[in-house]
C-alpha positions, 0 to 999 in steps of 0.5 A: 047885718051891716057888718056882714054886708061890709064883709061881703063887699070887702072882696079886694083881697080876692081880686088879686088872687083871681087875677092870676086865674082868668076864666069863666066861673060858675057860681052855684048858690042855694036857690031852691025856694022863694023863701028869702035868705033872712030865713036861712033858706037860700044864699044871700043875694048880696053874697052872690053879687059880691063874689060875681063882682070880684070875679068881674074885677079880676077879668073873669066871667061869672055865671050864676046857675041853679039846677032844678030841684024835684019840687014844682015850687023849686023851679029855677025860673020861679025862684029867680023871679021870686027872689029877684035874682034875675033882675039883680043879674041883669042889672049887674050884667051877670049871666044867669043859667038854669043848669041841666044834666049834661048841659055844661061843657066842663072845659068852659069853667075855670 
C-alpha cells in the first residue's frame, strides 16, 4: 500500500502538462456507495486528492462531482459523508458537487 500511496502522490510529471491547459476540471470518481475503496467498491480518496492537488498546482480548478445513482443508499450526500469525501474536499479547498442532468455548462470544464 505504501508504494501505491507514493505513486498517487508523485504527480510532479503531470503538473507541467496541466500548466499548459488551464481551466476547470471535473473529477468524476466512482462514489456510488459508502463501501470503502479498500474493498474495491469506490475510488480511493488519496487518488482523488492527488489529482485535485496536481490540478491546483498547475493553476487549474478541480471540482469533484458525483451523479446520483438509482438506489437510495447511493445518494451522493450520504456517500460524501460516509466516505468522508466532504471533509476531505473542505479541508483541501476543493469544490464538491452533486451532478444532475443538464446542470453543468459544458463550456465550464476544460
